[in-house]
C-alpha angles and dihedrals in degrees: 000000000000113000089222091069111101099215094164096061090060097042091056086060090050094251137113121248118252095254091047088054091050093050091047091051102046133054117280115284090353098116119111117182126218126196097015091152097053115116135184123296097235132245123302088235088066092240116147112253134196110268114250114216113245086348091272100291125091110212135183147089142279142145142281114200085341095307118125116247134171119223142182127190124191111222109220087190089068107070090319091300089281118176119243130169095278095039089057091043089055089054095045089050092055093050088049093054091047089053090049090049090040094225136121122290118205121199122201106202119202111141147133089224132244116008101246093200092064093052115190091001087069091054089049089057089055090047090056093051093047091051097052092044087056090045091050095044111113092008103069130010114261121200130193126200114189101206099165137345120348113180143162118353087354091080094061096071093057088040087062095049129092103242130024122198120197131188126212115256090358108064119076125172127174139138093225125020128239094263093054090046091053094046095046104031104023091233121135120213142141123245090250091055092045099047111348123147094265093049092057096039096047110023117019096036091221094122122065100188130033125199137182093213142027091239096056088045093057092043090055092047086056090049091050092054089063093063098048120094118265105216091199088065099026096093098051111109118227122252134210133029127315108272115240107234126216114256115250129227097234099130111110100031092100115069119238091231108086093217099047115107130234136165110263089202087079089061091045090051093055093045098052135050116290115283090349099114109110108190121212125209089002095174099041127080089352094186084083126053119207131172149119122270141167121244106192086335095308115122115238135171118236125211115176140169109241108212087183090076123044088342088283093289117157117244134167101283093043091052094052090045091050096045096050092049093046088052092049093051091046094050091052096038095243111158115247124224114190121195111198129206104138131149094194141277112322109263128217149085096279091052094046092046088048092056104256087166092059094038095048089048090061089062094050092045091051097051093041092051095045116106099181119103110294121196121175132191120191102210102181118333140009116181131183126317090349086063089060096039094057096074102285126176088260088066088050102261107176095223131013121188134178134201119236096264096045117142119206118176143130087257144346119277095253092059100036101046096061089048098049096044097034094123096049093051096055093080098044133103118239098257091044090047092053095052093045092050094049089052093049093048091057091049094046092050090049096047103034112014099082141072099253099106093043087053095047092047095047095244088120114045101202143355106235132192110236093246091053094057104083093051092048094047091052092049089051091052091053095042095049099042109133093015115167125221109239098196110072127156114191109231137129094257141302127263109247112203096253 
């Protein structure tokens, strides 16, 4: 290691040094540094400053499991890892090189923010980074590791990237720090309360992965890279026949009662390769499960209703969570498998006031816009607008399947019957009303709560037995590889309801 690296300064804080982080992240002896001789720009006052080695950020490239990645790591031991003009340009250059190579870029953030002495030049450095983050978005995977403070304008580079990793007691992210909040708003809080790892993993939804230690964090980043498309291999056609997959024992996981909860992760575990499901945003918006997995070694994105939380209903946060993930998968041409057991969008004053219309529209928009392979399985129920939003045939899913007990309807019987027979109920006594409602509930369920009409209209392609599902999904993935979208309107871009 270079003797100029001040490892002890970081170790005292309970953190690894930037160069240690890079070496832990990458394959052994694979790191090649770029721009090691670059120093700071100098203050805007024209006064001579002490030269900062490599301007406080180590940049270069290496490999993860033999795959090329570009990386930068801010060094908090050099002037607090503050970002100046050249510091920002170094990061922007690394992102630009990753775009040219079309490979992932990983940023390790540990910085005191903008370098005040450089004035507007420091802001210019941030601007360059934001521009290249945006240019890279949807073209290459971008991963941010928050390995220290990340405040002010610094948070917006990670905010643009695809995945953010946070570490307990180390990561801090906020637009304004506790001192400013107290001075301006009169509110007292700690840095941990304002923008600690748990806040962003559970409440804000800013973070995608939460870890207790730096070591486990870097191990998970390495694992994530294995799921992302490798564009050097991406265009190679598969050879040989479709492999027949073993049937899975997934029947019986879902309760017969349509309102009874279960953990959809058990279904996912049976459908995908053993131990391959890599969940994203596990602690945020838990009524929708998202993550990457392997199906007979093919990478797929999984979006699944989670009946174990809020009955699997869609709300503002889960709509945002699903929409962003769908767009990531589509941008990287990762096939999407959607598992549906949704009673609808979550009703109530809070959701309406928070803009469930706008948020729910994001999920609809993301699925409708996506041109990657889209496969949908209705596990148990799919009601109302949420049935459409969860990658229905109407949003151009390539294949939609349902299991034998699937319920597809405008709404559940308990909500529909009182509306349909409202006028008739007005003149009835309570006992008479109760008997009448029970009879109509049975009739409604028999007539409307099933998949018959959807199958007849072609909105559902086939009824599958649970044990047939894994094999059929894999066959679809192979058969639809390289598919082209036939509906194209040439325009600058759409206007997603942000």
